[in-house]
C-alpha positions as CSV (number, residue, x, y, z in Angstrom):
1,M,35.4,11.6,33.7
2,A,32.5,13.1,32.0
3,S,32.0,17.1,32.3
4,L,29.8,19.9,30.9
5,W,29.8,23.3,29.2
6,K,27.7,25.8,28.1
7,R,27.8,28.2,25.1
8,T,28.6,31.5,26.1
9,H,28.8,33.3,22.9
10,P,26.3,36.4,22.6
11,K,24.5,34.8,19.4
12,S,24.3,31.6,20.8
13,K,20.6,30.8,21.5
14,S,21.0,27.2,23.0
15,K,20.2,27.3,26.9
16,Y,21.2,23.5,27.3
17,W,24.5,21.6,28.7
18,V,26.7,20.2,26.5
19,A,28.2,16.7,27.7
20,C,31.7,16.2,26.9
21,W,33.2,12.7,27.3
22,R,35.9,10.1,26.0
23,D,35.5,6.7,24.6
24,R,37.5,3.5,24.8
25,Q,40.1,5.0,22.4
26,G,40.5,8.4,24.4
27,R,38.6,9.8,21.4
28,Q,36.6,13.4,23.0
29,H,32.8,13.4,22.0
30,R,30.2,16.2,22.6
31,A,26.8,16.5,22.3
32,S,23.8,18.5,23.7
33,T,22.0,16.8,27.1
34,K,18.8,18.8,26.3
35,K,19.2,19.7,29.8
36,T,18.9,23.0,31.2
37,D,19.7,22.1,35.1
38,R,23.1,21.1,35.7
39,K,22.6,18.2,38.0
40,E,20.4,16.5,35.9
41,A,22.7,17.4,32.8
42,L,25.5,15.8,34.4
43,K,23.7,12.5,35.0
44,V,22.9,12.5,31.1
45,A,26.8,13.2,30.3
46,E,27.8,10.5,32.6
47,E,25.0,7.8,30.7
48,Y,26.8,8.8,27.6
49,E,30.2,8.0,29.2
50,E,29.2,4.8,30.3
51,A,28.0,3.9,26.9
52,A,30.8,5.2,25.3
53,L,33.2,2.9,27.6
54,G,30.8,-0.3,26.5
55,N,29.7,-0.6,30.4
56,K,25.8,-0.2,29.4
57,T,23.6,-1.4,26.7
58,L,21.7,0.7,24.7
59,Q,18.4,-0.1,26.4
60,Q,19.8,0.6,29.8
61,I,20.9,4.0,28.5
62,Q,17.4,4.7,27.4
63,E,15.6,3.1,30.5
64,T,18.0,5.7,32.4
65,L,17.0,9.0,30.2
66,I,13.2,7.8,30.1
67,R,13.5,8.1,34.2
68,L,15.6,11.4,34.1
69,H,13.1,12.8,31.9
70,E,10.1,11.8,34.1
71,Q,11.9,13.1,37.3
72,A,12.0,16.3,35.6
73,T,8.8,16.7,34.3
74,G,6.3,14.7,37.0
75,S,5.0,12.8,33.9
76,K,5.3,9.2,32.7
77,V,6.4,8.0,29.1
78,P,4.6,5.4,27.5
79,R,6.5,2.1,27.3
80,Y,5.4,0.0,24.7
81,S,7.5,-3.0,23.0
82,V,7.0,-3.1,19.3
83,A,4.5,-5.9,19.3
84,E,2.3,-4.2,22.0
85,Y,2.4,-0.9,20.6
86,V,1.1,-2.7,16.9
87,E,-1.5,-4.3,18.8
88,E,-2.9,-0.7,20.4
89,W,-2.5,0.6,16.8
90,I,-4.1,-1.8,15.1
91,K,-7.1,-1.8,17.6
92,G,-7.2,2.2,17.1
93,K,-7.8,1.7,13.6
94,S,-10.4,-1.1,13.7
95,V,-12.8,1.9,14.5
96,S,-12.1,4.0,11.7
97,T,-10.6,1.9,8.9
98,K,-12.7,-0.4,6.5
99,P,-12.5,-4.0,6.9
100,S,-10.1,-4.4,3.2
101,T,-7.8,-1.8,4.7
102,L,-7.4,-2.9,8.2
103,T,-6.8,-6.5,6.9
104,F,-3.5,-5.3,5.0
105,Y,-2.6,-3.4,8.2
106,K,-2.9,-6.5,9.8
107,S,-0.8,-8.2,7.6
108,A,2.0,-5.7,6.9
109,T,2.4,-5.2,10.8
110,A,2.8,-8.8,11.2
111,K,5.5,-8.9,8.3
112,F,7.7,-6.4,10.2
113,T,7.1,-8.1,13.9
114,E,8.0,-11.2,12.2
115,F,11.0,-9.6,10.8
116,L,12.3,-8.2,13.8
117,E,12.0,-11.6,15.5
118,D,12.8,-11.3,18.7
119,R,13.5,-7.5,19.1
120,A,9.7,-7.4,18.7
121,A,9.4,-7.9,22.4
122,K,11.5,-4.9,22.9
123,P,10.9,-1.5,23.5
124,L,9.4,0.3,20.3
125,L,11.8,3.5,20.9
126,L,14.8,0.9,20.1
127,I,14.0,0.6,16.8
128,S,16.4,2.1,14.7
129,K,16.3,3.5,10.8
130,Q,18.5,0.5,9.7
131,D,16.3,-1.5,11.0
132,V,13.2,0.1,8.9
133,I,15.8,0.1,6.0
134,A,16.6,-3.5,6.7
135,F,12.8,-4.3,6.5
136,R,12.0,-2.4,3.4
137,N,15.0,-4.5,1.7
138,D,14.1,-7.8,2.9
139,L,10.2,-7.1,1.5
140,A,11.7,-5.6,-1.7
141,S,14.0,-9.2,-2.2
142,K,10.3,-11.0,-1.8
143,V,7.4,-8.9,-3.6
144,S,7.3,-6.5,-6.2
145,P,8.5,-2.7,-5.8
146,K,4.8,-1.4,-5.3
147,T,3.9,-4.1,-2.6
148,A,7.3,-3.7,-0.8
149,N,6.2,0.3,-0.9
150,H,2.7,-0.7,0.6
151,G,4.3,-2.5,3.2
152,L,6.8,0.2,3.9
153,K,4.4,3.2,4.1
154,C,2.2,0.8,6.6
155,V,5.0,0.8,9.2
156,K,5.7,4.4,8.2
157,M,2.4,5.2,9.4
158,L,2.8,3.4,12.4
159,F,5.9,5.1,13.5
160,K,4.2,8.6,12.9
161,S,1.5,7.5,15.2
162,A,4.0,6.7,18.0
163,K,5.7,9.9,17.5
164,R,2.2,11.9,17.9
165,D,1.5,9.7,21.1
166,G,4.9,10.7,22.7
167,V,5.8,6.6,22.8
168,I,8.9,7.6,21.0
169,S,10.8,11.2,20.5
170,E,11.9,10.2,17.0
171,D,10.7,8.6,14.2
172,P,13.4,6.3,12.8
173,S,11.4,5.7,9.7
174,E,11.0,9.3,8.4
175,F,13.8,9.6,6.1
176,V,13.7,6.2,5.0
177,D,13.2,6.3,1.1
178,T,10.8,3.9,-0.9
179,V,11.9,1.2,-3.1
180,R,12.4,2.3,-6.7
181,R,10.0,1.1,-9.4
182,E,11.0,-1.4,-11.9
183,Q,10.8,-0.1,-15.6
184,G,10.2,-3.4,-16.9
185,I,6.9,-5.1,-18.0
186,K,3.9,-2.7,-18.7
187,K,0.6,-3.4,-18.5
188,Q,-1.5,-3.5,-21.5
189,P,-4.9,-3.3,-22.8
190,F,-6.8,-6.1,-24.5
191,S,-7.4,-6.0,-28.2
192,M,-10.7,-7.2,-29.4
193,D,-9.5,-10.0,-31.1
194,Q,-8.0,-11.2,-27.7
195,L,-11.1,-10.6,-25.7
196,R,-13.0,-12.9,-28.5
197,M,-10.2,-15.6,-27.6
198,I,-11.0,-15.1,-23.7
199,L,-14.8,-15.2,-24.4
200,R,-14.3,-18.9,-26.2
201,V,-12.8,-20.3,-23.1
202,A,-14.9,-18.9,-20.6
203,D,-18.0,-20.0,-18.9
204,E,-21.1,-17.5,-19.0
205,E,-20.6,-16.3,-15.6
206,W,-17.1,-15.1,-16.7
207,Q,-18.3,-13.9,-20.2
208,S,-20.6,-11.8,-18.0
209,M,-17.9,-10.6,-16.1
210,I,-15.5,-10.0,-18.7
211,C,-18.6,-8.1,-20.7
212,F,-18.7,-5.7,-17.1
213,G,-15.2,-5.3,-17.0
214,L,-15.1,-4.2,-20.8
215,Y,-18.3,-1.9,-20.9
216,T,-17.9,-0.5,-17.4
217,G,-14.2,-0.3,-16.9
218,Q,-14.7,-1.2,-13.4
219,R,-12.0,-3.7,-10.9
220,L,-12.5,-7.5,-10.5
221,A,-13.6,-7.0,-6.9
222,D,-16.2,-4.2,-7.8
223,I,-17.8,-6.2,-10.2
224,A,-17.9,-9.8,-8.5
225,N,-19.5,-7.6,-5.5
226,L,-22.4,-6.4,-7.9
227,T,-26.2,-7.1,-7.0
228,W,-29.2,-6.7,-8.9
229,G,-29.8,-3.8,-6.4
230,N,-26.8,-1.9,-8.4
231,I,-28.9,-2.7,-11.7
232,D,-31.5,0.2,-12.6
233,K,-33.1,-1.1,-15.8
234,A,-35.7,1.6,-16.2
235,R,-33.1,4.3,-16.6
236,G,-30.5,1.9,-18.0
237,E,-27.8,2.7,-15.4
238,L,-25.8,0.9,-13.1
239,R,-25.1,2.4,-9.7
240,L,-22.1,1.3,-7.3
241,A,-19.6,2.6,-4.4
242,T,-16.2,1.4,-5.6
243,R,-14.5,-0.6,-2.9
244,K,-11.2,1.1,-3.0
245,T,-11.9,4.4,-2.7
246,G,-15.6,4.5,-1.7
247,K,-16.5,6.7,-4.9
248,L,-20.2,6.8,-5.6
249,L,-20.5,6.0,-9.7
250,I,-23.5,6.3,-11.6
251,L,-22.6,4.7,-15.0
252,P,-24.9,4.5,-18.4
253,L,-25.4,0.6,-19.7
254,A,-23.7,0.1,-23.2
255,A,-26.1,-1.9,-25.2
256,P,-23.9,-4.7,-25.3
257,L,-23.9,-4.6,-21.7
258,R,-28.0,-4.1,-21.4
259,A,-27.9,-7.4,-23.6
260,N,-25.7,-9.3,-21.4
261,I,-27.4,-8.7,-18.4
262,E,-30.9,-9.6,-19.9
263,K,-29.4,-13.1,-20.3
264,L,-28.7,-13.4,-16.6
265,P,-31.1,-15.2,-14.4
266,S,-32.9,-11.9,-12.8
267,S,-34.0,-12.0,-9.3
268,D,-36.4,-9.7,-7.6
269,D,-34.2,-10.1,-4.6
270,R,-32.1,-6.5,-4.5
271,N,-29.5,-8.2,-2.6
272,A,-28.9,-11.1,-4.8
273,P,-25.7,-11.3,-6.7
274,L,-25.6,-11.1,-10.4
275,H,-22.6,-13.6,-10.5
276,P,-22.9,-15.7,-7.9
277,K,-19.9,-18.0,-8.0
278,A,-17.7,-15.2,-7.9
279,Y,-19.7,-13.5,-5.2
280,A,-19.4,-16.2,-3.2
281,I,-15.5,-16.5,-3.1
282,L,-15.4,-12.4,-2.7
283,Q,-17.7,-12.7,0.5
284,R,-15.6,-15.9,2.1
285,E,-12.1,-14.5,1.3
286,G,-12.5,-10.7,1.4
287,K,-10.3,-10.3,-1.4
288,S,-10.4,-11.1,-5.4
289,S,-6.5,-12.8,-5.7
290,S,-8.5,-16.6,-6.4
291,L,-10.8,-14.8,-9.0
292,S,-7.9,-13.0,-10.5
293,N,-6.0,-16.5,-10.5
294,Q,-9.3,-18.0,-12.4
295,F,-9.0,-15.1,-14.7
296,A,-4.8,-16.0,-15.1
297,D,-6.0,-19.2,-15.6
298,L,-8.5,-18.4,-18.7
299,L,-5.7,-16.2,-20.0
300,A,-3.7,-19.2,-20.2
301,R,-6.1,-21.6,-21.6
302,A,-6.5,-18.6,-24.6
303,G,-2.9,-19.2,-25.4
304,L,-2.5,-15.3,-24.0
305,R,-0.2,-16.3,-20.9
306,E,1.7,-18.9,-19.6
307,K,0.2,-21.5,-17.9
308,K,1.4,-21.0,-13.8
309,S,1.0,-22.6,-10.5
310,H,-0.7,-20.5,-7.7
311,K,0.5,-22.6,-5.0
312,K,2.8,-20.4,-2.6
313,S,6.2,-21.1,-2.8
314,K,7.7,-23.0,0.3
315,D,11.2,-21.0,-0.2
316,R,10.3,-17.2,0.3
317,R,13.1,-15.7,-1.7
318,L,11.2,-17.1,-4.4
319,S,7.6,-15.7,-3.6
320,R,8.2,-12.7,-5.4
321,R,5.4,-11.9,-7.8
322,T,6.2,-11.2,-11.3
323,V,3.9,-8.7,-13.4
324,E,2.4,-9.8,-16.2
325,P,1.2,-7.3,-19.2
326,L,-2.3,-8.8,-19.7
327,S,-4.9,-9.2,-16.3
328,F,-8.6,-8.4,-15.6
329,H,-7.3,-5.1,-14.8
330,S,-6.7,-4.7,-18.9
331,L,-10.3,-4.5,-19.3
332,R,-10.2,-1.3,-17.4
333,R,-7.3,-0.1,-20.1
334,S,-9.4,-1.6,-22.9
335,A,-12.4,0.7,-21.7
336,T,-10.2,3.8,-21.5
337,T,-8.1,3.3,-24.6
338,F,-11.4,2.3,-26.7
339,M,-12.9,5.5,-25.8
340,H,-10.2,7.7,-26.3
341,E,-9.7,6.0,-29.9
342,A,-13.6,6.6,-30.3
343,G,-13.1,10.5,-29.9
344,I,-14.6,10.5,-26.7
345,P,-13.3,13.7,-24.8
346,Q,-10.9,12.8,-21.6
347,A,-12.7,14.6,-19.1
348,V,-16.0,12.0,-20.0
349,V,-14.0,8.9,-20.2
350,Q,-12.1,10.1,-16.7
351,A,-15.5,10.3,-15.0
352,M,-16.5,7.1,-16.7
353,I,-14.0,4.8,-15.0
354,G,-13.7,6.7,-11.8
355,H,-10.3,8.0,-12.0
356,D,-9.3,10.9,-9.7
357,S,-7.2,12.5,-11.2
358,A,-5.6,13.3,-15.0
359,A,-2.2,11.9,-14.0
360,V,-3.8,8.8,-12.8
361,H,-6.2,8.8,-16.5
362,D,-3.0,9.4,-18.3
363,L,-1.2,6.0,-17.2
364,Y,-3.8,3.9,-18.3
365,V,-4.1,5.4,-22.0
366,S,-2.2,3.2,-24.6
367,V,-2.8,3.9,-28.3
368,G,-3.3,1.2,-30.4
369,R,-2.4,0.6,-34.2
370,D,-5.8,1.6,-35.9
371,A,-5.5,5.1,-34.2
372,L,-1.9,5.7,-35.1
373,Q,-2.8,4.5,-38.9
374,K,-5.3,7.2,-38.6
375,A,-3.3,9.8,-37.3
376,A,-0.6,9.1,-39.7
377,E,-3.2,9.5,-42.8
378,A,-4.2,12.5,-41.2
379,L,-0.9,13.9,-41.8
380,P,-0.5,16.7,-44.6
381,K,1.3,15.3,-47.8
382,L,4.4,16.5,-48.8
C-alpha cells in the first residue's frame, strides 16, 4: 500500500512529501508528490501506485493530478488537445507574424498533428519527448536536414508557448536536438561562362531577373516582387525591403544593370512590376517555388544540371529534396565572390548583399581559380 515520508535531515531543503509504492514486480519506488499537505500527498501516492500496478492509464492519472491541483489552488488548469492548442497558437501568431512566416507555421504544425494521427485529439500534456523525437526523425527521413530543423523549431516554439500559458508544466521538446547537417554537396557560385550559357537559353524576362540577381545579390522572391516604385533612376538606386528579414536596402545600380533597366517596358505606374510574369506567380502562390523550378529548367537546358520532374512523389518516403550545387541563389554567391576578387572590402560587400553578420557572410564567399592564380603569383620566389 502506498505510503509517505518526509526528509528530516537538517540540510534538506525539500518541504514536499515523498510517495513510496511498489510495482507489479514488487520493486519499491519513490518520487516527490510536490505537495506539502499530507492528505493531498497521499492521494498522489495512491495515484502513482495505481499507475505502477497498471490499473489506470496515463491520461486518467494526469486528469486526477490536474483535479488535485485545481482543488488545492482554486484555479482552473487550461485543457487543450494538441489540435485545439495548435489552432489557438496559430490564431495568436496571425496578428504578429508576416503572411509568409504564418504559412510556414501552419504547414509545420499541420505536419505535426498529421504525424500524431489520433493522438492529436488527446490532451497536449500527454505528448512526450519521445513523440517529438519520433516526429523529428520522420521529418528527417523525408526532407533535408535544414528543412527538418525548421519544422522542429516551429514545434519547439509551440510547446514553449504552451508552457508559458500554463497548459503544460514540462516542455517535452526542450532537450530534443536538431538534425545533424549533411557534409555533402556544397552550394557554388556561377562562373561568367556558366552565366553566359544560361542567358543564351533564357527569355527576356529571365535574362533581366538574372541580371538583377548578379548585380544586386538579392533573392529570387525579392527580385520577382520588384516594381517601378523600387527604382530611382535619378539617383541610380534600387530601394527595397527584403521579404525574409524586412531589412531596408538602398543599392547603387551597376552600369550593366542600368542598361538592362532601360530595355524594360517602362511604366508611369509605380506599382507596375518590372517582371510581370514572375510577379504574377509570386502574388498568386505567395512563394517562389515555381520560379525556382523554372530556373532549374533553365539550368538543365544550359547543360548545367540534370533535367528533373518537379511533381511531388506519391511515395512520401521518396519526397526528400536533393541539394543542388547551382540554383538562383548561386547568383547571390557569385556577386559576393566577384566583389571579393575585385578587392572590395568585406564590410562594403556585406552591406551590398544585405548579410546581417560576418559569420553568415563568410559562408557565401568562394574564391575562384583566377583569384587563386593571382595569389600564387604574388608569393615571393625562392
